[in-house]
N, C-alpha and C positions, 0 to 999 in steps of 0.2 A: 504493499499500499504506500510506502515510502515513494515508489517511483511516481506514484500519480500525484502525490504531493507537489513532487520537484515539477512535474510535467504543468501544473498549474500554476507554480511559482515562474515558470520560464514563460508560460502562456501571458497574453496581454489581459487575459479575463481572470487572472489570479483573484481579485476582489468580486467580480461577477458572478462567477461559478465555483466557488471554494468547494461544493460537494462533488463535483463532477472532477 
């Protein structure tokens, strides 16, 4: 699940879709 978190951090929607 850490990978998903990193993916969101790298993504520009880190604050828009923290769940995904």
